[in-house]
C-alpha positions in Angstrom: 85.5 127.9 106.0 83.9 131.1 106.5 86.8 132.5 108.5 89.2 131.2 105.9 87.4 132.3 102.6 87.5 136.1 104.5 91.0 135.9 104.8 91.2 134.7 100.8 89.1 137.5 99.8 90.9 140.6 102.2 94.0 139.3 100.4 92.8 139.1 97.2 92.9 135.8 95.8 89.2 135.4 95.6 86.5 137.8 94.3 84.5 139.8 96.9 81.4 138.2 95.9 83.4 134.4 96.3 81.5 132.0 97.7 81.8 128.8 99.5 81.0 126.2 97.7 83.1 128.2 94.1 85.7 129.3 96.2 86.9 127.4 98.8 90.2 125.6 99.4 90.1 121.9 99.4 89.9 121.2 102.8 92.1 117.6 104.2 92.5 116.4 107.3 95.2 115.1 109.6 93.0 112.0 110.3 91.0 109.9 108.9 88.8 107.0 110.3 86.7 105.2 107.5 83.6 105.7 109.9 80.1 107.1 108.6 79.4 109.1 111.9 80.5 112.6 111.0 84.3 113.8 111.6 84.9 116.8 113.5 87.7 119.4 112.6 90.0 120.5 115.8 92.7 123.1 116.4 95.7 122.4 114.6 94.5 119.2 112.4 93.3 121.5 109.0 95.2 121.2 105.7 94.1 123.5 103.3 95.3 123.1 99.3 94.5 125.8 96.6 96.3 126.9 94.1 96.4 130.8 94.1 98.1 130.5 97.8 100.9 132.4 98.8 103.2 132.3 101.5 101.4 135.7 102.9 97.8 134.2 102.6 99.2 131.0 104.2 101.1 132.8 107.3 98.1 134.7 108.0 95.5 131.5 108.2 97.7 130.0 110.6 97.9 132.6 112.4 94.3 133.8 112.7 92.4 130.2 112.0 92.7 127.9 115.1 92.2 125.1 113.2 95.0 125.6 110.5 97.7 122.8 110.3 99.2 123.1 107.1 98.8 125.4 103.7 99.0 123.6 100.1 99.7 125.7 97.0 98.3 123.4 94.3 95.4 122.4 91.9 93.5 118.5 93.0 93.1 118.2 89.6 96.8 117.4 89.5 98.3 114.6 90.3 100.4 114.1 92.7 103.4 111.7 92.7 104.3 109.9 89.7 101.6 109.2 86.9 103.5 106.6 85.3 107.0 105.3 84.4 107.6 108.4 81.8 106.6 111.0 84.1 107.9 113.4 87.1 107.3 113.6 90.4 104.9 115.9 91.3 104.5 117.4 94.8 102.2 120.3 96.2 104.2 123.4 97.8 103.8 123.4 101.2 103.7 127.2 102.2 103.1 126.6 105.8 102.9 124.1 108.5 103.3 119.8 108.6 101.5 118.1 106.2 101.2 114.3 107.9 98.5 113.0 107.7 96.7 109.7 109.2 94.3 107.4 107.7 93.1 103.9 109.7 90.8 101.7 107.7 88.5 99.0 108.8 88.9 95.5 107.1 86.7 92.4 107.1 89.3 90.6 108.3 88.7 92.4 111.8 91.9 93.7 112.1 92.6 97.8 110.9 94.9 98.9 108.8 97.0 102.3 109.6 98.7 104.5 107.1 100.9 107.5 107.3 101.4 110.0 104.3 102.5 113.1 103.3 99.8 115.2 101.8 101.9 117.5 99.4 103.4 114.1 98.2 101.2 111.5 98.2 98.1 111.5 96.1 94.3 112.3 97.5 92.7 109.2 98.6 91.3 109.4 102.0 90.0 106.4 104.5 86.9 105.7 103.2 88.3 105.0 99.3 91.1 103.1 100.7 89.2 100.9 102.8 86.4 100.1 99.4 89.2 99.2 97.7 90.4 96.6 100.3 86.5 95.2 100.4 87.1 94.9 96.2 90.3 92.9 96.6 88.9 90.4 99.4 86.1 89.6 97.3 87.7 88.8 94.3 90.4 86.5 96.9 87.0 84.9 98.1 85.0 84.8 95.3 88.0 83.0 93.2 89.4 80.9 96.4 92.4 82.5 96.4 94.1 81.4 100.3 97.8 81.9 100.0 101.0 82.1 97.7 103.2 84.9 96.3 101.2 88.1 95.2 102.8 91.4 93.5 101.3 94.8 94.5 102.2 96.4 91.0 101.7 100.3 92.3 101.9 100.1 95.8 102.0 103.5 96.6 101.8 103.7 100.5 101.0 99.7 100.8 97.4 99.5 101.6 97.2 96.4 99.6 100.0 94.1 99.8 99.9 94.8 103.6 95.8 93.4 103.3 97.2 90.8 101.6 99.6 89.6 103.8 97.4 89.8 106.9 94.7 87.6 104.8 97.8 85.0 104.9 100.3 85.4 101.4 103.3 84.0 102.6 105.0 86.6 100.4 104.4 89.8 98.8 106.6 92.1 96.2 105.6 95.3 96.8 106.8 97.8 93.4 106.5 101.4 92.7 107.8 103.5 90.4 108.4 106.4 92.6 110.9 106.5 95.3 109.1 108.3 97.7 106.6 106.4 98.1 109.1 103.8 98.9 110.2 105.5 101.8 106.8 106.2 103.1 105.7 102.4 102.1 108.6 100.7 104.7 107.1 103.3 107.3 103.8 101.8 107.2 105.2 98.0 107.3 106.8 99.0 110.3 103.6 101.1 111.5 101.7 98.1 110.7 103.9 95.3 112.4 105.0 93.9 108.8 108.5 92.8 109.5 108.9 89.8 107.1 107.2 88.3 104.2 107.8 90.4 101.5 110.3 92.2 98.8 110.3 96.1 98.0 111.2 97.2 94.7 111.4 100.8 93.0 110.8 100.3 89.3 107.9 100.7 87.0 106.4 97.5 86.3 106.6 97.2 82.9 110.4 96.5 83.9 110.1 94.4 87.1 111.9 91.6 87.0 110.0 89.0 89.8 108.8 85.8 88.0 105.8 83.7 88.4 103.6 85.1 91.2 99.8 83.4 92.4 98.6 86.6 91.9 99.3 90.4 90.8 97.4 93.4 92.1 97.1 96.3 89.9 96.0 100.1 91.1 96.9 102.7 88.8 96.0 106.1 88.9 92.6 107.1 87.8 92.9 107.7 83.8 96.3 106.0 83.1 96.6 103.8 80.2 97.2 100.0 82.0 96.9 98.1 78.6 100.9 97.3 79.0 100.7 96.6 82.5 97.7 94.4 82.5 99.7 92.7 79.5 102.4 91.7 81.4 100.7 91.0 84.4 98.6 88.0 82.5 101.7 87.0 81.5 103.6 86.4 85.3 100.6 86.3 87.2 97.6 83.1 87.9 95.2 85.8 88.7 95.0 89.7 88.4 92.9 92.4 90.1 92.4 95.5 88.7 91.4 97.4 91.8 
């Protein structure tokens, strides 16, 4: 990271007195495994994000720093994807490299869930955060003695929660997301995790989804989004509603 910051100073996108703590780009690995053990960055594994990156800086970083795999222009404070049904789809800009990232989550079922994403298009969330969501979903199912039936993964994103429900024993999961780009990523992740049947896929805002009555609805919206209308609909169509 010191080498990266040195290049950013030389290219004058950060001040001469820039520090690693205050001025470094966001470092993202191309592989995350949920573990308490340290994760080491190797050659061609590091994805960098910064709002002031230029093509010149990106090429220099990729050429001089062996660990750099991809350089993105964008702010981590901005939402990537589709915030709600009225929002546009937002991306980070790929300046150089491949932004593919793999996340591997352990589960309380003893099975792993693998998610493949593109960091320029998909919300920043590392494996440990997703794994925590899976634990909360598992505990809800156990504490409320919900064992099977039909479920809706209302804002399914890459599909982790819905995939978990199928592995848990649900006969059917309805995957839904308002972002068509997420639907394409979902299909890939279903295949990667060996999910061949027992699901439907919808590309709708949840408020507009016509899926009938279900046993469970799982809501995992972007942080800060007003979900009052979503929650109201979920409670009408589902016997159980869990907000992750």
